[in-house]
N, C-alpha and C positions, 0 to 999 in steps of 0.2 A: 255676333262676332264669331267668326270661325277661327278656331285655334288650329294652327298647323302643327302637326306632330313631326318633330324632327327625329330622324333616325340617328341613333348614336353612331359615332364614328367607330369603325373597326380599328382596334389597336393591333398594330403589327410589330412584332419584336424582330429586330435585326439580329439574327443569330451569328452573323459573320464574325463579329468581335469576340463572342464567347468561344467559338470554335478556334479562333486564332489563339486565344489565351490557353485553352486546353492543350493544343498542340505544343505551344511554347513550354508549358509545365511538363508535358510528357518528354519532350526533348531534353529539358533541363535535368530531370531525374534519370533519364537513360545515360546522359553524358557524365553525371556525377556518381553513378553507381560504381563501386569498387568491389571486385571479387577478391576476397581474402582467403589465403590458404588456411586450411584447418590447423589450429594451434593445439598443442598440448593434448594429443590423442594418446593417452596412456591409461592403463588400468592400475588402480591401486588396490592392493589386497586388504580387504576389511576383515575384521574378526567374524568368524562364522557364528550363526545363532546355534544355541545348543540343540542338538538333534540326535538321532540314533548313531551309535558308535560305528555302524557299518559304512558311514559316509567318509570316514577318515582314510586318507591315502595310506597305502601299504609302505611305500618308501617316500621319504621327503624329496622334494625337488632340489636340484642343484642351487646352491646359494652363493652369491657373490656379495661380499660386504664392501661397501664404498663409504669411506670416512672423509667428510669434508672438514678441513681444519681452517679456522679463521686466524688472520693476523691482526695487526692493529686496525682499529676503527671498523671492524666487521668485514674487511676485505679478505677474499680467499687466499690462503697461504699455500696449501697443498691438498692433493687428493691421494688417499691411500686406498689401494684395492687389495682385498684378501679373498681368495677363492679356495681356501683351505689347502692349496697346493703351494702357492707362492704368494708373496706379499710385495707389491710394487708401490712406489711413491712417485707421483707426478708432481714435479716441483713448480715453483711460482714462475711460470713463463707464459707467453701469449698462446701457446698451443696446448694449454692444460686440458681443455675440453675435447679438442681433437684427438689428443693422446688417449683419453678415456674412451672415446667412441671407437677408435682403432683397436684398443685392447679388447673391448667387448665384442667387436666384430670378429677379431681373430680367435677369441675364445669360443664363440659359437661356431665358427667355420672349422675349428680344430676338432670339435666333437663329431662333425661329419653327419650327424643325424638332424634333419630339419625339425623333427618333433622336439628335440632337446631344447631348442630355442624357446618354444612355447611353455616349457616346463621350468626353465631357468628363472630364478628370482633374484632381484637386487634389493639388498637391505641398506638403507642410508642411515649413517650415524653422523649427525650434523652438530657442529659446535653451536652452543646457544647464542653466541654473539655474532654469528655469520649473517650477513644481509640476505634477505629473501631472494633477490635476483640471482645470486650465485647458485642457490639451491635449484631454482627453476632451470637454469642453464645445464646443471648436472643431470637433472631428470631428462631433459631433452637430449643430452649427449648419450645416455644409455638407452633411450627409447627408440632411436632410429636416426637416420641421416638421409640427406637429399643428395643423390648422385645422378647426374645426367637428366635432371628434371623429374626424376621419380623418387618417391619416398621408399626407403628400405627400412622396414621395421626390424628392430633388434630384440629388445626386452619388453614384454608386455606386463609382467607382474612385478610391481614395485611396492615395497613396504618400508616403514620407518622404524628405527630402533626407538624404544621407549626410554627417554632420558628424563623421566619425571622427577628425579632427585636433584636436577640442576636448575638454577634460576639465576 
């Protein structure tokens, strides 16, 4: 008896369906991708490590103190600005942060020197009971503003007053 040897069938994969799925996934991810503007681009001044005394600046940078005062239930009540020349209070109105941004912009423009903007610091004194969101909005207000689709940087050096005795 003669055994016939059968050749195994060649298995062919139909790649059409796989390519269709890959393109559908690619289109899905491209259509759902959202470009988000950069948020919270500001520098916070941290304490320097101990080092040689020659690294200390000869004259301190200009300092603007911004106090955020809270009202009932942690809502912002007022913003006080003190730059050692004048003290201003921006009251509880809807333009609170816009007024702060305009003040900082006028202050830096009044100095006339673009280098002074990079050396100006803002120190925040924040009430303990103030909600975090109001602090973030104040930091954004002094950091810069968007005008005409472009970001105008204002203050880059931000620090916080140490209120360790409050709780």
